[in-house]
N, C-alpha and C positions, 0 to 999 in steps of 0.2 A: 556774896553775902545776901541773905534774904531781906527784902525790904517789904514793908507793908504800910497800909493806911489804917490807922486806928480810929474808929468811929465810936464815940461815946453817945449813948442815947438816953435821954430822959423821956418820961411819958407824956403824951398828949391825949386827953380824953375828949371825945366829941361824938357827934352823930352826923351822918352824911346828909347833906342837903339835897333837894330835888335837882335833877339835871335840867338846866335851863338853857335855851337857845337865845342868844343876843345878836344884834347886828353891830359888828365892830366898825365896818366901813360901808357907807352907802353913798356913792359919789358918781356924779355924771362927768367928773373931771378925769377919773382914772378908769381904765377899761380892762381891769383884771377879769379874766373869764376862762382860765384854763388850769395850768399846773400850779402846784403849791409845794413849798418846802419851808421848814422851820429851822432856824439856826439854833445853836446850843444855848444862846442867851435869849431865846424867845422871840426873835424878830421873824416876821412872816414875809416870805417872798412869793410873788405870784406873777403869772405871765398873761400877756395879751396875744392870742393867736389870730383873732379875727381881724383886727385892725379896722379898716373901713368896710369890712364885709367880704374882702377878697383873700382872707387868710394871709394877710401881710402885716400882722401886728409886730411891732418892733420893740416892745418894752418888757422889762422886768421891774416890778414895783416892790418897794420896801415899806412894810407897815410895822410900826411900833405897837407895843401892847396897849397903848392908849388910843389906837386907831389912826394916829398921824401917819400919812402916806406920802411918799415921794418916788420919783423915777430913780431907779438904781442903775439900770443899764438901758441903753437905746441902740438903735442901728441894727436890730435883728430882722429876720425875714420869716415871720411865722413862728414866734416863740411858743414852745409847747411845754415839755416836761422839765422838771427841776429835781435835782438831788444834790445833797452835800456829801463830800468825802469826810473822813474822820479828822482831817486837818482844818476843816472849816472852809474849804474852797467849794464854790457853787458851780454846778454844771447845768447847762441848758441845751435842749435839743431844738433844732431849727427845721420846721416842717418842710419848707420849700427847697432846701439845699442839701439835706442829709448831713449837715454838719453838727458836731457837738462842740460847744464852746465851754471853756473853763474860765470862770470868773473869780478873781482874787477878792479877798475881803474889802479891798479899796475900790472895787468896781472895774478894774482893768480886765479886759477879756482877751483871750487868744484861742485859736482853733486847737482843740484837743484831738478830734478825729473827723474823718470824712467818710462818705460812702455807707451811711447807715440806712439808706432808703428814705422812707417818709417817717421820721422818728417821732415818738411820743414819750411815754414814761421810761424811766431809767432807774437802775439800782446797782449798787456795788456788792460783790461777794466778799468773803473773808480774805481772799488773796489779792484784792484790789482790782479785779476785773470788772469792767462796767458792762452791764447788759441793757440793751435798748430794744424797745418794742417798735418793730417796723410795721406801722399801721396798715399801709396799703398792700404790702406783699406778704402779710401773714407770717412773718418771721421774727425770731429773736436774734439780734445781732450781739456778738461778743467783742468788746474792745479791750485789748490787752493794755497794761500800763504804759507800753511804748507807743500806743495809738493804733496798732494794727487791728483791722476789722475783719471778722469772719462771721459766717452764718452758724449760729449755735443750734437752733431748732426751728422746725416749722410748726405752726400752731393753727388753731381755729381762726376764723375771720376777724379782722380788725382788732388786733391786740393794742391795748391802750396803756394800761398801768402795769407796773412791775414792783414787787417787793420780794425780798429774799430773807429766809429765816436763818436761824443759827446753824442749821445743817447744810446751808447753801442750796436749799430747794427754792426754786422760783415760783411765785404765784402771779399769774398774768390775767388781768381782766380783759374782756372782749366786749366791744360795743355791739356787734351784730348778733352773735348767737347767745347773748345774755348768760355767758358762762365765765367761770374762773378756772383756768388751767393750772395744774401743778407740773413742774418740770424738774426732774432730778438733776443732780450735778453731772450725770452721764448723758443728759439730753432726752430722757424718756418722758413723753408727754401723756398726761391723763387728765380727765375732767374732774376737778375738785369740787365744784359747786355749780348748780344750775338754778338761776333765779329768773323765772319766766317773765316775759313782757317788760323787760328792762333794756336799757342801753348803758352798760356799765362803763364807768370812767376810771378815775384814779383810785388807788386803794392805799391803806396804811395799816400798820399793826396797832392793836389796842391790847397790850399784853400778849396772850396766846391767840386771841381772836383777830379777825380782819374786819375793818370797816371799808366799805366801798360805796362810792357815790353813783347814783343813776340819774342822768339828766332827763330821761324820757318820762319818768313818773315822779320826779321831784322828791326823791327819798334817799336816805342813807341806810344801808343794810349792814347787818353784823353777821359774820360767818364764823362758826365755831370750828375748832381744830378737826372735827370729824366731817366738815363740809355742810352741816345743816345751817340754814340761814333763818334770819328773822328780821323784821323791820326795827331798826334802831331809832330812827327819827323821821318825821315827815308824815303828813296825813295822805299824801298823794296829790293834793290840790296844788296848783301853781299859785305862789304867793310869796309873802315876806313876813308873815306873822311870827313874832317871837313868843317865848313862853316855854312851858313844859315840852320836853322832846316828843311826847305823844301828840301834842296839839300844834306844834310849829309847822309852818309851811315853807317851802323852798322854791327857787326859780332856776331850774336846770342846773343843779350842782355838778361840778366837775372835779376840781382839785380838792384834796383833803390831806391834812397833816395833823400830828399830835405833838404836844409839848408838856413835859413834866416840870413843875416848879414846886419842889418840896412836897407839901400835902395835896397840891392841886394838879390835876391833869386836864389840859385843855385840848379840845378838838377844834380845828379851824377848817372852814369849808368855803371854797371859792365858787361863786356863781356869777351871774351877769352883773358886773360892776359893783359887786358887793363881796364882803367877807363876813361870814357868820362865825360865831364862837359858842361852843358848848363847854361849860365847866362841869366836869364829871365827878369830882371827889373833893369838893371844898368842905372843910370841917368847921364846925362851930366849937371853938376852944373853950373849955370850962375850967381848966386847972393847969397848974405847973407853968412852964415858960414857953415863950414863942420859939426860941431857938432850941428845938427839941433834939436835933442831931448836930454834932459839931465834928468837923474834920480837924483833928489835931496835927496831923502830919501829912504833907503831900510830897512824895519822893518822885523825882523826875526820871530816875533810871532804875532798872532792875526791880520794878514793882512786881511782886509775886501774888499778894493776896490782900483782901480787905478783912480786917478783924472788927467785928461789931460787938460792942459791950452795952448791956442794959443795966439799970440799977436794981432789977429784980428779975426773976425767972419769967419767961414769956412763952407763948405758943403762937406761931405764925410763920410767915415766910418773908425772906429778904431777897429782893430781885434787883438785878442790874440790867439797864436798858441802854442801847446806843442812842445817838442823837435823833434817830428816826423812830424812837420808842419801840424798836424791836428788842424783844427779850433776849439777853445774852447769857445770863447765869441766874440760877435761883437755888436757894437753900432753905431748909426748914429749921425753925426753932421749936424744939419739943421740950417744954418745961426747963429751959436753960437760959442763962443770961449772957452767954458768949458763944460766938461761932465765927468761922472764917470762910471766905469764899475765894477760890483761886481765880486770879485775873491775869496770870502770866502769859496765857495764850492769846489774849485779845490784843488787837492792834492799837497803836497809839491814837489818842483822841479824847474827846470829852464824853463822859458817860453820866447817866442818871442812876440813882438808887432809890429804892422805896422799901420800907418795912410796913407790913400790914398784919395785924393780929388775926387769929382764926375767926373771931367774932366781929371783926371790922371795927372794934372800939378804939384801936390804936393805929394810927396811920401817920407816917412821917417819912421824910426823904430829903435828898439833896443831890449834889453832883460832884464829880471828881475828874481830874485831868490825868491821863496816863501819857507820858512822853518818853 
């Protein structure tokens, strides 16, 4: 029997505010300086790879939306990349041992895989395979769900970050040759983008675009689906100035992640002992109600589709993202008040959805759980 989630939407009218860089964490007590991952409830996790300067950092830090920070995991040996699976388990790569650790929501860790070389960034494909950037040996390693490790592809020098799109294409950032590679599911490697005079670190999806941090010139870059790039934030000067994204300064940014919370989309950036925050789509609400979209039914089994209903005809698009804000599905509203989006093929886990009108005057969203 077909199941669905029925989403009723009222309208929220507003205008987009300026995109502002803020400092969420600025601490000498916590040494976050490398990877970053955001949980489905908006908690920021970050790593310390450097430790006392000998790449022996042992911590994963946990930061709440108000900036409160604590140690989540200790006892690692060069903690680098972070990624969540769709069940909310966290994975961390260990630079000095080649191990991948699986961390449960309660903080208990166990070895998930060995033999990944000198690992950095990681990402899961649609089949649950984990791909790992082997920084020193210019490889992408593939870890099967049973923990078996093999070499998937050889890449340009010093692969650092990995993200995977809805078609299971890998996008890999490189520190040395300032490029982003694209690797097909068959392992064919091409150059997707070339950003001169940079040392690219981790990357994340922002809808269909890619954001990538560069620690050498203290900037965040945006890369379009056709591979063209532009400066998203940062003047290029080393610093910590907040403000408009065109005027803010950064200090060797490395980790980057995104989180959708209803009408707001946040970008979190890890740099030296700091976490910065960019709010990209906060709305000034003029009318109607704050609860603009309501999930009336959440079915735990046999979920086939989302049905979205508005109280008048609209023009725009409705998009579903995974917890890493990778776009999973998208449909158009063309002067209609109802439409459905198939989600039967997506794997179990937490997902975000967002509706945006063609003229950007209506933006709303939320999340749902598929189990």
